C-alpha positions, -999 to 999 in steps of 0.1 A, spaced: 353 -107 -314 360 -107 -277 379 -78 -262 415 -85 -254 430 -76 -220 462 -61 -234 464 -34 -260 493 -51 -277 491 -79 -301 517 -102 -286 542 -106 -258 572 -94 -278 556 -60 -285 545 -58 -249 581 -64 -238 595 -36 -260 568 -12 -247 577 -21 -211 614 -17 -216 610 16 -234 587 30 -207 611 18 -180 638 39 -196 614 69 -199 600 67 -164 629 81 -143 631 112 -164 593 116 -164 592 112 -126 619 137 -121 601 163 -142 569 156 -124 585 160 -90 602 192 -101 569 207 -110 553 194 -78 579 208 -55 576 242 -70 538 244 -71 517 242 -39 479 239 -36 460 264 -16 454 237 10 491 231 14 498 268 17 471 271 44 486 242 63 520 258 63 506 290 77 486 272 103 517 251 114 540 281 112 563 262 89 591 285 75 613 258 59 593 256 27 615 280 6 645 258 15 625 227 4 617 244 -29 652 255 -35 670 223 -28 642 201 -42 643 220 -75 680 216 -78 679 179 -70 650 170 -93 665 192 -121 698 174 -119 680 140 -119 660 152 -150 692 161 -168 710 128 -158 681 106 -169 672 125 -201 696 105 -224 681 73 -211 646 87 -217 655 95 -253 667 60 -259 634 47 -243 614 70 -265 630 54 -296 618 20 -284 585 31 -270 571 54 -298 572 30 -328 553 2 -310 524 26 -303 514 22 -340 502 -13 -333 487 -6 -300 449 -12 -295 434 19 -278 426 5 -244 433 -20 -216 403 -43 -207 401 -55 -172 375 -82 -165 367 -99 -132 352 -134 -139 321 -138 -117 312 -169 -98 281 -172 -119 273 -156 -153 239 -146 -140 256 -120 -117 265 -100 -149 229 -99 -163 198 -80 -154 167 -102 -150 143 -73 -151 132 -77 -187 130 -115 -185 109 -114 -154 88 -82 -155 95 -65 -189 111 -35 -173 143 -24 -156 161 5 -141 197 16 -150 220 40 -134 248 61 -151 273 84 -136 300 107 -150 328 126 -134 359 146 -144 386 136 -118 416 156 -129 440 127 -124 469 142 -142 505 137 -132 509 153 -98 530 183 -110 505 192 -137 474 186 -115 487 212 -91 480 239 -117 444 230 -112 449 233 -74 448 195 -70 478 175 -57 487 140 -46 472 123 -77 479 87 -64 463 93 -31 433 110 -47 428 81 -71 427 56 -42 403 79 -22 380 85 -52 378 47 -59 370 40 -22 343 67 -21 326 55 -53 322 20 -40 317 29 -4 280 32 -5 277 1 -27 297 -20 -2 277 -6 27 244 -13 10 254 -48 0 263 -58 36 239 -82 53 230 -57 80 219 -31 54 196 -54 36 160 -44 43 141 -60 15 147 -87 -10 130 -104 -39 137 -140 -47 131 -133 -84 153 -102 -85 188 -102 -100 217 -88 -81 212 -54 -98 175 -53 -89 183 -60 -53 208 -32 -52 183 -9 -66 157 -18 -40 181 -14 -11 193 20 -22 158 33 -29 152 48 6 185 68 3 176 80 -32 142 92 -21 157 113 7 158 149 -6 144 139 -40 125 168 -56 102 169 -86 103 198 -110 95 200 -147 85 164 -144 121 154 -136 130 140 -101 163 154 -90 185 158 -60 218 170 -47 233 139 -30 263 138 -6 267 101 -13 277 85 -45 247 65 -59 249 29 -48 232 15 -79 253 28 -107 255 3 -136 279 23 -159 305 48 -147 322 71 -172 352 91 -159 373 118 -176 408 131 -171 422 98 -158 454 106 -176 479 91 -151 485 54 -157 492 45 -121 461 64 -110 441 44 -135 454 12 -121 446 23 -85 410 32 -96 407 -2 -113 417 -20 -82 393 0 -61 363 -4 -85 367 -40 -95 346 -55 -66 316 -36 -80 323 -31 -117 335 -63 -134 343 -48 -167 367 -18 -170 383 -1 -199 412 22 -190 443 39 -205 420 47 -235 435 65 -264 466 66 -287 501 77 -280 531 91 -300 525 99 -336 489 105 -347 478 95 -372 504 66 -371 533 71 -396 522 106 -405 527 124 -372 506 155 -377 506 156 -339 524 138 -311 503 125 -282 520 126 -248 488 117 -229 459 93 -236 423 104 -238 418 104 -201 386 84 -205 379 55 -181 348 34 -182 335 8 -157 305 -14 -163 287 -41 -143 276 -56 -176 298 -75 -201 312 -52 -228 306 -69 -262 322 -44 -284 342 -11 -280 356 14 -303 377 46 -298 381 75 -321 406 103 -316 396 139 -325 418 150 -354 412 188 -349 426 194 -314 449 224 -311 471 241 -285 477 223 -253 447 200 -260 466 185 -289 490 169 -265 463 146 -253 444 120 -274 409 133 -265 381 115 -284 351 93 -282 347 58 -267 316 39 -279 307 5 -263 280 -21 -265 270 -40 -234 250 -72 -228 222 -66 -204 205 -100 -205 174 -114 -222 137 -105 -225 107 -128 -219 111 -142 -254 148 -149 -247 160 -123 -272 193 -107 -264 190 -73 -247 218 -48 -252 226 -12 -245 250 14 -260 269 40 -241 294 66 -253 319 87 -233 338 117 -245 359 148 -235 357 177 -258 382 205 -266 388 227 -236 401 262 -244 374 290 -242 366 307 -274 371 276 -296 335 269 -302 340 260 -338 364 232 -328 339 218 -303 311 219 -328 332 199 -353 338 174 -326 301 172 -318 294 164 -354 321 138 -354 305 122 -324 271 119 -341 287 102 -371 310 79 -351 282 67 -328 259 60 -358 286 41 -376 295 21 -345 259 11 -339 253 3 -375 284 -19 -376 275 -38 -345 237 -41 -349 224 -77 -349 189 -86 -361 179 -107 -331 184 -83 -303 167 -54 -284 185 -22 -278 172 -6 -246 194 25 -240 217 48 -259 236 71 -236 262 98 -242 281 114 -214 313 133 -206 329 166 -201 318 188 -230 337 219 -219 308 242 -228 277 251 -209 241 261 -217 243 296 -202 275 312 -213 271 337 -242 305 325 -254 291 290 -260 262 300 -282 275 280 -311 277 247 -292 244 253 -275 226 253 -308 243 222 -322 221 194 -338 234 169 -312 208 182 -288 181 173 -314 194 137 -314 200 133 -276 179 146 -247 195 166 -219 173 163 -188 186 196 -174 181 217 -206 151 238 -213 164 249 -247 194 265 -264 210 289 -239 183 282 -212 187 257 -183 158 243 -163 156 263 -131 167 234 -109 199 227 -128 232 232 -110 266 241 -125 292 214 -123 325 233 -126 339 246 -93 362 276 -90 397 261 -85 411 286 -60 383 279 -35 383 241 -36 394 238 0 372 266 15 352 256 46 319 258 27 327 231 2 355 209 17 333 180 27 304 162 9 278 175 33 290 211 32 293 211 -6 257 197 -7 244 226 14 263 251 -7 250 238 -40 214 239 -27 219 276 -17 219 300 -47 237 327 -28 265 303 -17 266 287 -51 276 320 -67 308 320 -47 321 285 -56 306 275 -90 322 290 -121 302 318 -136 292 319 -173 318 331 -199 308 363 -216 309 367 -254 341 385 -265 338 422 -262 304 421 -244 296 426 -207 280 396 -190 244 400 -179 235 369 -158 210 357 -148 183 373 -169 146 379 -161 148 368 -125 161 334 -135 181 315 -108 219 316 -108 231 282 -121 267 285 -132 286 265 -157 273 230 -162 298 213 -185 294 177 -174 265 159 -192 246 127 -194 223 125 -224 201 98 -237 184 90 -270 152 72 -277 149 71 -315 178 46 -317 165 21 -293 139 -7 -298 105 6 -308 90 -15 -281 109 3 -253 98 34 -235 123 55 -214 114 74 -182 137 95 -161 138 82 -126 163 106 -112 189 132 -120 216 136 -94 243 161 -86 269 143 -65 290 160 -38 307 128 -25 340 137 -41 344 171 -24 380 181 -21 392 154 -46 382 170 -79 372 204 -93 340 190 -109 306 180 -96 299 144 -107 264 138 -122 241 108 -122 211 98 -143 188 68 -136 165 57 -164 135 34 -162 132 13 -194 98 -3 -200 94 -29 -227 59 -33 -241 45 -67 -241 44 -66 -279 81 -65 -279 83 -97 -258 57 -118 -276 58 -105 -312 
């Protein structure tokens, strides 16, 4: 069954949703501005000191009064809107699907397996903290709409530059569009590439130009999601956004009320054949306000030399956040294993080759914190391979933490992609800006141990699995990337993974 663009079954329900949200929006906006006017980022405070601006207290005082009055005035209208908006969420599908129709269907397929029996695929994941502006400021990040536009431009910037005629240095008449992009970007990828533990890796100040599937987290704000979609659509023709459920969950039982969606956002070059979302039922505290969960999708890659359909699976998630709740996260990891298996079993077709099975997202635990021991030993890591992990509680020495300390986001050492790149490559500087491990309750932290390097909290993951793909396929890691191109726009370090998939000749001619 083809994916539908709208999450609602018909125009009537869509209209009720639109009217209800129109009634809610003024009150929501007033509350958001009330929070925003009262909460400044460290960058804004530094700017006021530099410019010797002393009128800010007056702005806060009068702004707070104005937006609070607007909030009170619009609250009755919002309540009426809620009565219209909430019931229709029960029949809402869990995402919008944006598709750009290509001039030629061949532009959405990869010819690598059909021509040579092998291909390379790039994946990237990033937590963007695109919350409503007033809430995002509690993470020291403001101006959500501007950040969304800037992030979208930066992600596609290198792609557009690489695809320009002046940047083309080599071409192959038999290569697909994706193959050409990979060839053109290879010189940049090799710059600074290091090999350690048989894994090529680098810290890159540019977003990889050849990403095939992009998985983003914390894209909670709807307007920001639309801005991202507009920015990414020239490169990624298939986008799922506003993923999740709202209002009463489960529907009609209302064990919890979801004010925010899951925050997941997925962009793919390849057509999405099937997609399924599951909401975690065990969230608690402030995390229960959002519909965090798992999105699983199946994409059409192309065909092999025997003209069998070639497909891939990718999964994106965002786990429970509060520290000390390892049992909740472990339950969610177990749900993920089951949901992925169920999705793949339900959508498996006999005449197709599965070439990758990838899981990525913000797991909200790392592999070095004593407080995260429970999650570090979960069976998920027996199913999926983490290229940066040496074992439970032990990182490979070249791994880099991906969670930045929020109060220092605008410091001079990390406020540009190039500076952040240099900082991450220096262990001494990294200690100042990457979040340190979380100690076990009641125990002092001893880190690092046995002359191991200081890595910090790596909570953003891209994992891959081989036992679920075609027996004729072999997976090799081409590159692991820590990306600094979004410096100053988010409090996480995006990560990238490029896999080489080689299909044995037996698989093509059996």
